[in-house]
mmJSON file of the N, C-alpha and C atoms, coordinates in Angstrom:
{"data_MODEL":{"atom_site":{
"group_PDB":["ATOM","ATOM","ATOM","ATOM","ATOM","ATOM","ATOM","ATOM","ATOM","ATOM","ATOM","ATOM","ATOM","ATOM","ATOM","ATOM","ATOM","ATOM","ATOM","ATOM","ATOM","ATOM","ATOM","ATOM","ATOM","ATOM","ATOM","ATOM","ATOM","ATOM","ATOM","ATOM","ATOM","ATOM","ATOM","ATOM","ATOM","ATOM","ATOM","ATOM","ATOM","ATOM","ATOM","ATOM","ATOM","ATOM","ATOM","ATOM","ATOM","ATOM","ATOM","ATOM","ATOM","ATOM","ATOM","ATOM","ATOM","ATOM","ATOM","ATOM","ATOM","ATOM","ATOM","ATOM","ATOM","ATOM","ATOM","ATOM","ATOM","ATOM","ATOM","ATOM","ATOM","ATOM","ATOM","ATOM","ATOM","ATOM","ATOM","ATOM","ATOM","ATOM","ATOM","ATOM","ATOM","ATOM","ATOM","ATOM","ATOM","ATOM","ATOM","ATOM","ATOM","ATOM","ATOM","ATOM","ATOM","ATOM","ATOM","ATOM","ATOM","ATOM","ATOM","ATOM","ATOM","ATOM","ATOM","ATOM","ATOM","ATOM","ATOM","ATOM","ATOM","ATOM","ATOM","ATOM","ATOM","ATOM","ATOM","ATOM","ATOM","ATOM","ATOM","ATOM","ATOM","ATOM","ATOM","ATOM","ATOM","ATOM","ATOM","ATOM","ATOM","ATOM","ATOM","ATOM","ATOM","ATOM"],
"id":[1,2,3,4,5,6,7,8,9,10,11,12,13,14,15,16,17,18,19,20,21,22,23,24,25,26,27,28,29,30,31,32,33,34,35,36,37,38,39,40,41,42,43,44,45,46,47,48,49,50,51,52,53,54,55,56,57,58,59,60,61,62,63,64,65,66,67,68,69,70,71,72,73,74,75,76,77,78,79,80,81,82,83,84,85,86,87,88,89,90,91,92,93,94,95,96,97,98,99,100,101,102,103,104,105,106,107,108,109,110,111,112,113,114,115,116,117,118,119,120,121,122,123,124,125,126,127,128,129,130,131,132,133,134,135,136,137,138],
"type_symbol":["N","C","C","N","C","C","N","C","C","N","C","C","N","C","C","N","C","C","N","C","C","N","C","C","N","C","C","N","C","C","N","C","C","N","C","C","N","C","C","N","C","C","N","C","C","N","C","C","N","C","C","N","C","C","N","C","C","N","C","C","N","C","C","N","C","C","N","C","C","N","C","C","N","C","C","N","C","C","N","C","C","N","C","C","N","C","C","N","C","C","N","C","C","N","C","C","N","C","C","N","C","C","N","C","C","N","C","C","N","C","C","N","C","C","N","C","C","N","C","C","N","C","C","N","C","C","N","C","C","N","C","C","N","C","C","N","C","C"],
"label_atom_id":["N","CA","C","N","CA","C","N","CA","C","N","CA","C","N","CA","C","N","CA","C","N","CA","C","N","CA","C","N","CA","C","N","CA","C","N","CA","C","N","CA","C","N","CA","C","N","CA","C","N","CA","C","N","CA","C","N","CA","C","N","CA","C","N","CA","C","N","CA","C","N","CA","C","N","CA","C","N","CA","C","N","CA","C","N","CA","C","N","CA","C","N","CA","C","N","CA","C","N","CA","C","N","CA","C","N","CA","C","N","CA","C","N","CA","C","N","CA","C","N","CA","C","N","CA","C","N","CA","C","N","CA","C","N","CA","C","N","CA","C","N","CA","C","N","CA","C","N","CA","C","N","CA","C","N","CA","C","N","CA","C"],
"label_alt_id":[null,null,null,null,null,null,null,null,null,null,null,null,null,null,null,null,null,null,null,null,null,null,null,null,null,null,null,null,null,null,null,null,null,null,null,null,null,null,null,null,null,null,null,null,null,null,null,null,null,null,null,null,null,null,null,null,null,null,null,null,null,null,null,null,null,null,null,null,null,null,null,null,null,null,null,null,null,null,null,null,null,null,null,null,null,null,null,null,null,null,null,null,null,null,null,null,null,null,null,null,null,null,null,null,null,null,null,null,null,null,null,null,null,null,null,null,null,null,null,null,null,null,null,null,null,null,null,null,null,null,null,null,null,null,null,null,null,null],
"label_comp_id":["MET","MET","MET","ALA","ALA","ALA","PRO","PRO","PRO","PHE","PHE","PHE","GLY","GLY","GLY","ILE","ILE","ILE","GLY","GLY","GLY","ALA","ALA","ALA","VAL","VAL","VAL","ILE","ILE","ILE","GLY","GLY","GLY","GLY","GLY","GLY","GLY","GLY","GLY","ALA","ALA","ALA","ASN","ASN","ASN","ALA","ALA","ALA","ALA","ALA","ALA","LEU","LEU","LEU","ALA","ALA","ALA","ALA","ALA","ALA","LEU","LEU","LEU","ALA","ALA","ALA","VAL","VAL","VAL","ARG","ARG","ARG","ALA","ALA","ALA","GLY","GLY","GLY","ARG","ARG","ARG","ARG","ARG","ARG","THR","THR","THR","PHE","PHE","PHE","GLY","GLY","GLY","PRO","PRO","PRO","ALA","ALA","ALA","PRO","PRO","PRO","ALA","ALA","ALA","THR","THR","THR","TRP","TRP","TRP","PRO","PRO","PRO","PRO","PRO","PRO","ALA","ALA","ALA","LEU","LEU","LEU","GLY","GLY","GLY","ASP","ASP","ASP","VAL","VAL","VAL","PRO","PRO","PRO","GLY","GLY","GLY"],
"label_asym_id":["A","A","A","A","A","A","A","A","A","A","A","A","A","A","A","A","A","A","A","A","A","A","A","A","A","A","A","A","A","A","A","A","A","A","A","A","A","A","A","A","A","A","A","A","A","A","A","A","A","A","A","A","A","A","A","A","A","A","A","A","A","A","A","A","A","A","A","A","A","A","A","A","A","A","A","A","A","A","A","A","A","A","A","A","A","A","A","A","A","A","A","A","A","A","A","A","A","A","A","A","A","A","A","A","A","A","A","A","A","A","A","A","A","A","A","A","A","A","A","A","A","A","A","A","A","A","A","A","A","A","A","A","A","A","A","A","A","A"],
"label_entity_id":["1","1","1","1","1","1","1","1","1","1","1","1","1","1","1","1","1","1","1","1","1","1","1","1","1","1","1","1","1","1","1","1","1","1","1","1","1","1","1","1","1","1","1","1","1","1","1","1","1","1","1","1","1","1","1","1","1","1","1","1","1","1","1","1","1","1","1","1","1","1","1","1","1","1","1","1","1","1","1","1","1","1","1","1","1","1","1","1","1","1","1","1","1","1","1","1","1","1","1","1","1","1","1","1","1","1","1","1","1","1","1","1","1","1","1","1","1","1","1","1","1","1","1","1","1","1","1","1","1","1","1","1","1","1","1","1","1","1"],
"label_seq_id":[1,1,1,2,2,2,3,3,3,4,4,4,5,5,5,6,6,6,7,7,7,8,8,8,9,9,9,10,10,10,11,11,11,12,12,12,13,13,13,14,14,14,15,15,15,16,16,16,17,17,17,18,18,18,19,19,19,20,20,20,21,21,21,22,22,22,23,23,23,24,24,24,25,25,25,26,26,26,27,27,27,28,28,28,29,29,29,30,30,30,31,31,31,32,32,32,33,33,33,34,34,34,35,35,35,36,36,36,37,37,37,38,38,38,39,39,39,40,40,40,41,41,41,42,42,42,43,43,43,44,44,44,45,45,45,46,46,46],
"pdbx_PDB_ins_code":[null,null,null,null,null,null,null,null,null,null,null,null,null,null,null,null,null,null,null,null,null,null,null,null,null,null,null,null,null,null,null,null,null,null,null,null,null,null,null,null,null,null,null,null,null,null,null,null,null,null,null,null,null,null,null,null,null,null,null,null,null,null,null,null,null,null,null,null,null,null,null,null,null,null,null,null,null,null,null,null,null,null,null,null,null,null,null,null,null,null,null,null,null,null,null,null,null,null,null,null,null,null,null,null,null,null,null,null,null,null,null,null,null,null,null,null,null,null,null,null,null,null,null,null,null,null,null,null,null,null,null,null,null,null,null,null,null,null],
"Cartn_x":[-16.205,-15.946,-16.166,-17.565,-17.943,-17.348,-16.683,-16.224,-14.74,-13.892,-13.17,-13.229,-15.003,-15.508,-15.989,-16.565,-16.546,-15.596,-14.433,-13.321,-12.61,-12.769,-12.35,-13.37,-14.241,-15.624,-14.671,-14.91,-14.32,-12.876,-12.426,-10.619,-10.42,-11.631,-11.804,-12.299,-13.027,-13.742,-12.78,-11.879,-10.549,-9.963,-9.645,-8.877,-8.703,-10.342,-10.758,-11.14,-11.418,-11.437,-10.388,-9.11,-7.625,-7.589,-7.373,-6.764,-7.215,-8.604,-9.649,-8.882,-9.113,-8.359,-6.754,-6.137,-4.584,-4.509,-5.473,-5.469,-5.684,-6.907,-7.127,-6.352,-5.657,-4.309,-3.378,-2.907,-2.124,-2.582,-3.714,-4.023,-4.236,-4.808,-4.713,-2.971,-2.205,-0.769,0.138,-0.592,0.558,-0.472,-1.766,-2.689,-3.172,-3.719,-4.26,-2.662,-3.331,-2.014,-1.97,-0.999,-0.687,-1.726,-2.326,-2.928,-1.785,-0.932,0.419,1.312,2.856,4.089,4.902,5.771,7.212,7.434,8.208,8.795,10.005,10.662,11.818,11.771,10.309,9.764,9.219,8.615,7.902,8.263,9.376,10.207,11.114,11.272,12.774,13.195,14.128,15.343,14.952,14.596,15.152,14.443],
"Cartn_y":[-20.222,-19.249,-19.041,-19.864,-19.734,-19.959,-21.229,-21.621,-20.943,-20.024,-19.124,-18.255,-17.793,-16.672,-17.053,-17.956,-18.587,-18.797,-19.202,-19.354,-17.836,-16.859,-15.52,-14.987,-15.326,-14.52,-15.227,-16.555,-17.488,-16.592,-16.944,-16.229,-14.824,-14.536,-12.307,-12.374,-13.412,-13.572,-14.125,-15.209,-15.441,-14.577,-13.838,-13.37,-11.762,-11.468,-10.332,-10.75,-11.939,-12.358,-12.31,-13.165,-12.983,-11.743,-10.814,-9.191,-8.801,-9.197,-8.526,-9.013,-10.22,-10.952,-10.484,-10.269,-9.596,-8.36,-7.489,-6.096,-6.109,-7.006,-7.335,-8.037,-8.583,-9.199,-8.134,-7.455,-6.329,-5.482,-4.711,-3.889,-4.289,-5.839,-6.265,-6.362,-6.298,-6.859,-5.397,-4.209,-3.119,-2.029,-2.009,-1.168,-0.05,0.625,1.649,2.28,3.183,3.789,5.224,5.918,7.485,8.101,9.262,10.384,10.847,11.364,12.156,11.328,11.729,11.287,12.232,11.941,12.809,13.603,14.684,15.348,14.792,13.956,13.137,11.755,11.5,10.251,10.596,11.972,12.633,12.384,13.278,12.952,12.07,11.258,10.701,11.033,11.344,11.875,10.525,10.412,9.252,10.097],
"Cartn_z":[-34.953,-34.815,-33.371,-32.926,-31.678,-30.021,-30.445,-29.334,-28.984,-29.803,-29.5,-28.922,-29.73,-28.281,-27.317,-27.023,-25.437,-24.727,-25.208,-24.615,-23.997,-24.495,-24.952,-23.662,-23.336,-22.741,-21.714,-21.516,-19.991,-19.156,-20.643,-20.031,-19.742,-19.857,-19.788,-17.988,-18.175,-16.582,-15.919,-15.808,-15.147,-14.888,-16.3,-15.548,-15.035,-15.199,-14.193,-12.66,-12.121,-10.831,-10.268,-10.986,-10.558,-10.161,-10.946,-10.996,-9.307,-9.313,-8.561,-7.031,-7.015,-5.806,-5.553,-6.571,-6.403,-6.24,-6.425,-5.772,-3.96,-4.219,-2.495,-1.162,-1.94,-1.422,-1.358,-2.15,-1.866,-1.435,-1.133,-0.417,1.496,1.184,3.009,3.482,2.452,2.805,3.193,1.983,2.328,2.628,3.259,3.54,2.077,2.383,1.523,1.087,-0.038,-0.634,-0.476,0.253,0.45,-0.582,-0.023,-0.755,-1.115,-0.537,-0.942,-1.029,-1.974,-1.471,-0.782,-0.398,0.209,-0.63,-0.804,-1.59,-1.693,-1.195,-1.467,-2.646,-2.637,-3.18,-4.546,-4.582,-5.234,-7.02,-6.841,-8.258,-8.344,-9.461,-9.631,-11.035,-11.208,-11.715,-13.292,-14.553,-15.285,-16.589],
"occupancy":[1.0,1.0,1.0,1.0,1.0,1.0,1.0,1.0,1.0,1.0,1.0,1.0,1.0,1.0,1.0,1.0,1.0,1.0,1.0,1.0,1.0,1.0,1.0,1.0,1.0,1.0,1.0,1.0,1.0,1.0,1.0,1.0,1.0,1.0,1.0,1.0,1.0,1.0,1.0,1.0,1.0,1.0,1.0,1.0,1.0,1.0,1.0,1.0,1.0,1.0,1.0,1.0,1.0,1.0,1.0,1.0,1.0,1.0,1.0,1.0,1.0,1.0,1.0,1.0,1.0,1.0,1.0,1.0,1.0,1.0,1.0,1.0,1.0,1.0,1.0,1.0,1.0,1.0,1.0,1.0,1.0,1.0,1.0,1.0,1.0,1.0,1.0,1.0,1.0,1.0,1.0,1.0,1.0,1.0,1.0,1.0,1.0,1.0,1.0,1.0,1.0,1.0,1.0,1.0,1.0,1.0,1.0,1.0,1.0,1.0,1.0,1.0,1.0,1.0,1.0,1.0,1.0,1.0,1.0,1.0,1.0,1.0,1.0,1.0,1.0,1.0,1.0,1.0,1.0,1.0,1.0,1.0,1.0,1.0,1.0,1.0,1.0,1.0],
"B_iso_or_equiv":[0.0,0.0,0.0,0.0,0.0,0.0,0.0,0.0,0.0,0.0,0.0,0.0,0.0,0.0,0.0,0.0,0.0,0.0,0.0,0.0,0.0,0.0,0.0,0.0,0.0,0.0,0.0,0.0,0.0,0.0,0.0,0.0,0.0,0.0,0.0,0.0,0.0,0.0,0.0,0.0,0.0,0.0,0.0,0.0,0.0,0.0,0.0,0.0,0.0,0.0,0.0,0.0,0.0,0.0,0.0,0.0,0.0,0.0,0.0,0.0,0.0,0.0,0.0,0.0,0.0,0.0,0.0,0.0,0.0,0.0,0.0,0.0,0.0,0.0,0.0,0.0,0.0,0.0,0.0,0.0,0.0,0.0,0.0,0.0,0.0,0.0,0.0,0.0,0.0,0.0,0.0,0.0,0.0,0.0,0.0,0.0,0.0,0.0,0.0,0.0,0.0,0.0,0.0,0.0,0.0,0.0,0.0,0.0,0.0,0.0,0.0,0.0,0.0,0.0,0.0,0.0,0.0,0.0,0.0,0.0,0.0,0.0,0.0,0.0,0.0,0.0,0.0,0.0,0.0,0.0,0.0,0.0,0.0,0.0,0.0,0.0,0.0,0.0],
"pdbx_formal_charge":[null,null,null,null,null,null,null,null,null,null,null,null,null,null,null,null,null,null,null,null,null,null,null,null,null,null,null,null,null,null,null,null,null,null,null,null,null,null,null,null,null,null,null,null,null,null,null,null,null,null,null,null,null,null,null,null,null,null,null,null,null,null,null,null,null,null,null,null,null,null,null,null,null,null,null,null,null,null,null,null,null,null,null,null,null,null,null,null,null,null,null,null,null,null,null,null,null,null,null,null,null,null,null,null,null,null,null,null,null,null,null,null,null,null,null,null,null,null,null,null,null,null,null,null,null,null,null,null,null,null,null,null,null,null,null,null,null,null],
"auth_seq_id":[1,1,1,2,2,2,3,3,3,4,4,4,5,5,5,6,6,6,7,7,7,8,8,8,9,9,9,10,10,10,11,11,11,12,12,12,13,13,13,14,14,14,15,15,15,16,16,16,17,17,17,18,18,18,19,19,19,20,20,20,21,21,21,22,22,22,23,23,23,24,24,24,25,25,25,26,26,26,27,27,27,28,28,28,29,29,29,30,30,30,31,31,31,32,32,32,33,33,33,34,34,34,35,35,35,36,36,36,37,37,37,38,38,38,39,39,39,40,40,40,41,41,41,42,42,42,43,43,43,44,44,44,45,45,45,46,46,46],
"auth_comp_id":["MET","MET","MET","ALA","ALA","ALA","PRO","PRO","PRO","PHE","PHE","PHE","GLY","GLY","GLY","ILE","ILE","ILE","GLY","GLY","GLY","ALA","ALA","ALA","VAL","VAL","VAL","ILE","ILE","ILE","GLY","GLY","GLY","GLY","GLY","GLY","GLY","GLY","GLY","ALA","ALA","ALA","ASN","ASN","ASN","ALA","ALA","ALA","ALA","ALA","ALA","LEU","LEU","LEU","ALA","ALA","ALA","ALA","ALA","ALA","LEU","LEU","LEU","ALA","ALA","ALA","VAL","VAL","VAL","ARG","ARG","ARG","ALA","ALA","ALA","GLY","GLY","GLY","ARG","ARG","ARG","ARG","ARG","ARG","THR","THR","THR","PHE","PHE","PHE","GLY","GLY","GLY","PRO","PRO","PRO","ALA","ALA","ALA","PRO","PRO","PRO","ALA","ALA","ALA","THR","THR","THR","TRP","TRP","TRP","PRO","PRO","PRO","PRO","PRO","PRO","ALA","ALA","ALA","LEU","LEU","LEU","GLY","GLY","GLY","ASP","ASP","ASP","VAL","VAL","VAL","PRO","PRO","PRO","GLY","GLY","GLY"],
"auth_asym_id":["A","A","A","A","A","A","A","A","A","A","A","A","A","A","A","A","A","A","A","A","A","A","A","A","A","A","A","A","A","A","A","A","A","A","A","A","A","A","A","A","A","A","A","A","A","A","A","A","A","A","A","A","A","A","A","A","A","A","A","A","A","A","A","A","A","A","A","A","A","A","A","A","A","A","A","A","A","A","A","A","A","A","A","A","A","A","A","A","A","A","A","A","A","A","A","A","A","A","A","A","A","A","A","A","A","A","A","A","A","A","A","A","A","A","A","A","A","A","A","A","A","A","A","A","A","A","A","A","A","A","A","A","A","A","A","A","A","A"],
"auth_atom_id":["N","CA","C","N","CA","C","N","CA","C","N","CA","C","N","CA","C","N","CA","C","N","CA","C","N","CA","C","N","CA","C","N","CA","C","N","CA","C","N","CA","C","N","CA","C","N","CA","C","N","CA","C","N","CA","C","N","CA","C","N","CA","C","N","CA","C","N","CA","C","N","CA","C","N","CA","C","N","CA","C","N","CA","C","N","CA","C","N","CA","C","N","CA","C","N","CA","C","N","CA","C","N","CA","C","N","CA","C","N","CA","C","N","CA","C","N","CA","C","N","CA","C","N","CA","C","N","CA","C","N","CA","C","N","CA","C","N","CA","C","N","CA","C","N","CA","C","N","CA","C","N","CA","C","N","CA","C","N","CA","C"],
"pdbx_PDB_model_num":[1,1,1,1,1,1,1,1,1,1,1,1,1,1,1,1,1,1,1,1,1,1,1,1,1,1,1,1,1,1,1,1,1,1,1,1,1,1,1,1,1,1,1,1,1,1,1,1,1,1,1,1,1,1,1,1,1,1,1,1,1,1,1,1,1,1,1,1,1,1,1,1,1,1,1,1,1,1,1,1,1,1,1,1,1,1,1,1,1,1,1,1,1,1,1,1,1,1,1,1,1,1,1,1,1,1,1,1,1,1,1,1,1,1,1,1,1,1,1,1,1,1,1,1,1,1,1,1,1,1,1,1,1,1,1,1,1,1]
}}}
């Protein structure tokens, strides 16, 4: 069972690192998220 646990830890760490890179790239590309949404975009029916 130890090899599965080690693989899970390595995979989880790699996943977290890749997610952080994706968030950083998104923020660099699109800029910061707006503090509030305009009223026309605030409520989407559905």
